[in-house]
C-alpha positions as CSV (number, residue, x, y, z in Angstrom):
1,M,9.1,58.8,-112.5
2,A,12.2,60.2,-110.8
3,S,11.1,58.6,-107.5
4,A,11.0,55.2,-109.0
5,T,14.7,55.4,-110.0
6,K,15.9,57.5,-107.0
7,G,18.8,55.7,-105.2
8,K,19.2,53.0,-107.9
9,K,22.3,52.4,-109.9
10,R,22.8,51.1,-113.4
11,V,24.2,47.6,-113.5
12,T,25.3,46.0,-116.8
13,F,24.8,42.3,-117.2
14,K,27.0,40.6,-119.8
15,V,27.3,37.0,-121.0
16,Q,28.6,35.2,-124.0
17,A,26.2,32.8,-125.8
18,D,25.7,31.4,-129.2
19,V,24.7,33.9,-131.9
20,G,20.9,33.8,-132.2
21,S,20.3,32.6,-128.6
22,K,17.5,33.9,-126.5
23,V,19.1,35.4,-123.4
24,S,17.8,37.2,-120.3
25,V,18.7,37.8,-116.7
26,A,16.4,37.0,-113.8
27,G,17.0,37.7,-110.2
28,D,15.5,39.0,-106.9
29,F,15.3,42.4,-108.5
30,N,12.7,41.3,-111.1
31,N,10.9,38.5,-109.1
32,W,13.0,35.9,-111.0
33,N,11.0,36.6,-114.1
34,P,12.9,35.1,-117.1
35,T,11.2,37.3,-119.6
36,S,11.4,40.6,-117.7
37,K,15.0,41.6,-118.7
38,V,16.0,40.4,-122.1
39,L,19.6,41.0,-123.1
40,K,20.6,42.0,-126.6
41,D,23.4,41.0,-128.9
42,K,23.8,44.3,-130.8
43,A,27.0,43.4,-132.6
44,G,25.7,40.0,-133.7
45,N,28.8,38.2,-132.2
46,G,27.1,36.4,-129.2
47,A,28.1,39.1,-126.6
48,F,24.7,39.7,-124.9
49,Q,24.2,42.6,-122.5
50,G,21.6,44.7,-120.8
51,I,21.3,47.3,-118.1
52,A,19.1,47.1,-115.0
53,L,18.5,49.7,-112.3
54,L,19.1,48.1,-109.0
55,E,18.9,49.4,-105.4
56,K,21.9,49.3,-103.1
57,G,22.7,45.9,-101.6
58,K,23.4,42.4,-102.7
59,H,21.3,40.9,-105.5
60,A,21.1,37.2,-106.6
61,Y,20.6,36.5,-110.2
62,K,21.0,33.9,-113.0
63,F,21.1,34.1,-116.8
64,V,18.5,32.3,-118.8
65,I,20.0,31.2,-122.1
66,N,17.6,29.3,-124.4
67,D,15.4,28.4,-121.4
68,T,18.4,27.0,-119.4
69,W,19.1,28.8,-116.1
70,C,22.9,29.3,-115.4
71,V,25.2,31.2,-113.2
72,D,27.3,34.0,-114.5
73,P,30.6,32.5,-115.5
74,N,32.4,35.9,-114.9
75,C,31.0,36.4,-111.4
76,D,33.1,35.5,-108.3
77,D,30.3,35.8,-105.7
78,W,27.6,33.1,-105.4
79,S,25.0,32.1,-102.9
80,H,23.0,28.9,-102.5
81,D,19.6,29.1,-104.1
82,G,17.8,26.7,-101.8
83,F,17.2,24.2,-104.6
84,G,20.6,22.5,-104.6
85,S,22.2,25.0,-107.0
86,L,23.8,28.4,-107.0
87,N,22.9,32.0,-107.8
88,S,25.4,34.6,-108.9
89,V,25.5,37.7,-106.7
90,V,26.1,41.3,-107.6
91,E,26.7,44.0,-104.9
92,V,25.5,47.5,-105.7
93,G,27.2,50.2,-103.6
């Protein structure tokens, strides 16, 4: 098990959404699977977050909020997604 996480770093993804929303993060790190990394609203105030283990480098991602794909409003780095829209980008050092 240690070899699967070796060299990876914990990255916290956070986004604000309506209380009771279904929120996840999809990106190149989970094959853009919108059900692979579900974010939780532990305080019940619409502040959703979750942690993913990512390898070093740049990773493109989007939040999926109630089945709508959207960029991270708090992210300053974006890349074109090849479909006429943008992806958010996080860099892991």
